[in-house]
C-alpha positions in Angstrom: 62.8 160.6 21.4 63.0 156.9 22.2 64.9 155.0 19.5 62.7 152.5 17.6 64.2 149.0 17.7 65.4 147.7 14.4 63.7 144.4 13.6 63.2 142.3 10.5 60.4 142.7 8.0 58.6 139.4 7.5 58.0 138.2 4.0 54.3 138.5 3.1 54.3 135.0 1.6 55.4 133.3 4.8 55.6 130.4 5.5 57.6 129.6 2.4 57.7 125.8 3.2 54.9 123.9 4.8 54.4 120.2 5.5 53.5 118.3 2.4 50.5 116.0 2.9 51.6 113.9 -0.1 55.0 113.0 1.3 55.1 110.6 4.3 58.6 111.8 5.3 57.7 115.5 5.7 54.0 115.7 6.1 54.1 116.6 9.8 56.7 119.3 10.3 59.1 121.3 8.1 61.3 123.8 10.0 64.8 125.1 11.0 66.4 125.5 7.6 70.1 126.0 6.7 70.6 128.5 3.9 73.4 129.2 1.5 73.8 131.4 -1.6 75.3 129.7 -4.6 75.2 130.8 -8.2 72.8 133.6 -7.3 70.3 131.2 -5.9 69.4 130.6 -2.2 69.5 126.9 -1.4 67.7 125.6 1.7 68.3 122.4 3.7 65.4 122.1 6.1 64.5 119.7 8.9 61.4 117.5 8.2 59.4 115.1 10.2 56.8 112.7 8.8 54.8 109.6 9.7 57.6 107.7 11.5 58.7 110.9 13.4 62.3 110.5 12.3 64.0 113.8 11.5 65.5 114.0 8.0 66.6 116.9 5.8 64.8 118.1 2.7 65.9 120.5 -0.1 64.3 123.6 -1.6 65.6 126.7 -3.4 64.6 130.1 -4.4 65.6 132.5 -7.2 64.7 135.7 -5.3 65.5 134.4 -1.8 61.8 134.6 -0.8 59.6 132.5 -3.1 60.4 128.8 -3.2 60.5 127.7 -6.8 62.0 124.2 -6.3 61.4 121.6 -3.7 62.6 118.0 -3.9 60.2 115.1 -3.1 62.7 112.9 -1.4 65.0 113.5 1.6 68.5 114.7 0.7 70.2 113.7 4.0 69.5 111.1 6.7 71.5 110.4 9.9 71.7 106.7 10.6 69.6 105.8 13.6 71.1 102.8 15.3 69.2 102.7 18.6 66.0 100.6 18.7 64.8 102.7 21.6 64.3 106.5 21.0 66.4 108.6 23.4 63.8 110.2 25.7 65.2 113.7 25.5 65.4 113.4 21.7 61.7 112.7 21.5 61.0 116.1 23.0 63.3 117.9 20.6 60.9 119.3 18.1 58.8 116.2 18.3 61.1 113.7 16.5 62.1 110.2 17.5 65.8 110.7 16.5 67.6 111.4 13.3 69.2 114.6 12.0 68.1 118.0 13.4 68.6 121.7 12.8 71.3 121.9 10.1 73.7 124.7 9.5 75.5 125.0 6.1 78.6 126.9 5.3 81.3 127.4 2.7 84.6 128.4 4.2 86.3 130.9 1.9 86.7 129.5 -1.6 86.8 125.9 -0.5 85.1 123.6 -3.0 83.4 121.9 -0.1 80.3 122.7 1.9 80.3 121.8 5.6 77.1 121.0 7.5 76.8 120.7 11.3 73.7 119.3 12.8 72.3 117.8 15.9 72.5 114.0 15.8 69.8 112.2 17.9 70.2 108.5 18.4 71.5 107.3 21.8 71.9 110.9 22.9 71.8 114.5 21.7 75.2 115.3 20.1 76.8 117.3 17.4 77.7 115.9 14.0 79.6 117.2 11.0 79.4 116.1 7.4 80.4 117.7 4.1 79.7 117.6 0.4 81.5 118.9 -2.7 80.0 122.2 -4.0 79.7 120.7 -7.5 77.8 117.6 -6.2 75.5 119.9 -4.2 74.7 122.0 -7.2 74.1 118.9 -9.3 71.9 117.5 -6.5 74.1 114.5 -6.3 73.8 113.9 -2.6 77.2 112.3 -1.9 77.6 113.5 1.7 80.7 112.4 3.6 80.2 109.9 6.4 79.2 112.0 9.4 81.5 112.3 12.4 80.3 112.9 15.9 82.2 115.7 17.4 80.7 116.2 20.9 81.4 113.9 23.9 79.0 111.1 24.9 76.8 111.7 27.9 76.4 115.4 27.2 73.7 117.4 25.4 75.0 119.8 22.7 73.2 121.8 19.9 73.7 124.8 17.8 77.4 124.6 16.8 78.2 126.8 13.8 81.3 127.2 11.6 82.6 130.6 10.5 82.6 131.2 6.8 86.2 132.2 6.8 89.3 130.9 8.5 90.4 132.8 11.5 94.2 132.9 12.1 94.5 130.4 9.3 92.3 127.8 10.9 88.7 126.6 10.7 86.7 128.1 13.6 83.8 126.4 15.3 81.6 128.4 17.7 80.3 125.8 20.1 78.9 127.7 23.0 77.6 131.1 24.1 77.0 130.1 27.6 78.6 131.2 30.0 80.7 132.9 27.3 81.5 132.7 23.6 83.6 129.6 23.1 85.4 128.8 19.8 87.7 126.0 18.8 90.2 126.2 16.0 91.2 123.4 13.6 93.6 122.7 10.8 91.0 120.6 9.1 87.7 118.8 9.7 89.3 115.3 9.1 87.8 114.0 12.4 88.9 110.7 13.8 86.7 108.6 16.0 86.9 109.8 19.6 88.2 113.3 18.6 85.6 115.2 20.6 85.4 118.9 21.0 85.1 119.8 24.6 82.4 122.3 25.2 80.2 123.6 28.0 77.5 121.1 28.6 74.2 122.8 27.5 72.3 120.7 30.0 73.3 123.4 32.5 72.5 127.0 31.5 73.8 130.1 33.2 71.2 132.8 33.4 71.7 136.4 32.5 69.8 138.6 35.0 67.8 141.8 34.2 67.7 141.3 30.4 65.3 140.0 27.8 67.6 137.0 27.2 67.9 135.6 30.7 68.4 132.1 29.3 70.7 132.0 26.2 70.1 128.7 24.3 72.7 128.9 21.5 73.8 130.3 18.2 71.5 130.7 15.2 72.9 130.9 11.6 76.6 130.8 10.9 78.2 134.2 11.5 77.8 136.8 8.8 80.9 139.0 8.2 80.4 142.8 8.3 82.8 145.7 8.2 82.4 146.1 12.0 82.5 142.5 13.1 80.9 139.1 12.8 77.1 139.3 13.1 75.8 136.4 15.1 72.2 135.6 15.8 71.3 133.6 18.8 68.3 132.1 20.5 67.2 133.0 24.0 64.2 133.1 26.4 63.1 135.2 29.3 61.9 133.8 32.6 58.7 135.9 32.4 57.6 134.0 29.2 59.6 130.8 29.4 59.2 128.7 26.3 58.9 131.7 24.0 62.0 131.4 21.8 63.2 134.8 20.6 66.2 135.8 18.5 68.9 138.3 19.5 72.0 139.6 17.7 75.6 140.2 18.8 78.6 141.5 17.1 81.9 139.6 17.5 85.4 141.0 16.9 86.7 140.1 13.5 90.2 138.9 14.7 89.1 137.7 18.1 85.5 136.5 17.8 85.4 135.3 21.4 85.2 139.1 22.2 81.6 140.5 22.1 81.6 144.1 20.8 77.9 144.7 21.0 74.7 143.0 21.8 71.1 143.8 21.0 69.2 145.2 24.0 66.0 143.7 22.6 65.0 140.7 20.4 65.4 141.3 16.7 62.8 138.6 16.0 60.1 137.2 18.3 57.0 135.2 17.8 54.2 137.5 16.7 52.6 136.1 13.5 49.9 133.5 13.5 52.2 130.8 12.0 54.7 131.6 14.8 52.2 131.2 17.6 50.3 128.1 16.3 51.8 124.8 15.4 53.6 121.9 17.1 55.4 124.2 19.5 53.7 127.6 19.6 55.8 130.7 20.4 59.1 129.6 18.8 61.1 131.4 16.2 64.4 129.5 15.5 66.8 131.3 13.1 69.2 128.9 11.4 70.1 130.4 8.1 71.2 133.8 6.8 72.6 135.1 3.5 73.4 138.5 2.0 71.9 138.9 -1.5 72.3 142.2 -3.4 73.4 144.0 -0.2 70.3 142.8 1.6 70.3 140.5 4.6 67.9 137.6 4.3 67.3 135.3 7.3 65.5 132.0 7.5 63.9 130.4 10.5 61.6 127.8 11.8 58.2 128.9 13.1 56.5 127.0 15.9 58.5 123.9 14.9 56.2 123.5 12.0 57.1 125.9 9.1 60.0 127.4 7.2 59.9 131.2 6.9 
């Protein structure tokens, strides 16, 4: 008997966040959420685009991890846009004219700080990192640390994620899956200007032949620790239906996470629902958040660059 692929069950109430016509900063698109479980509540930081097409981050939360019971009416994070001329490539990145895109949120061990990586779009497409005290986050006192740009100028980088535990006593940043898993290790995230993390330039992609994921785009949510390894979701496409973003999974070695133990032979999430196939960018599922709640894995993703699911 052929083994049935194991895929996620969609929440019947999807999308859980839609654009709000009453708010000019997120009335156009709401998508690609970061997720973290704190005090038995799932907190979401999602990307929003409104009238001015600048990407900002909004906040929502859920008691059960599915139904949103709180959503703030103002942005909780903005990346300073200094360029008076939108970067051309940035304008095609989800439809925005710059700003902060696609956050990932993580707490490393028992640190009293949350770290957030995101794509900073201004004079280029680069990676940024900021942080906030856990207590401030829970109080909704949005005192984020001044962001630091951590990728070199003149290159395009996205989808960098931080491991939720130190590895070998150091903070670990996964910054590329193409052509291989690439991780950098740091004593701290006190970044000085010009301290760039050298990575493979994602402008150039190495294709994997004879697989559903011939073009690997990058990591999804921060890795989830399991008994058998780090569970990492990633985004990929196939040359036969290019532009259809799907999600795969791989298992990384716990001690040496640059080593891939296993990889899904099929997508674990692909665009099928109406809200995933209609919107600003039809055919896109973009998984950026994952939490384990009551022994159940919940994942959060952007659908068609328009909704949070």
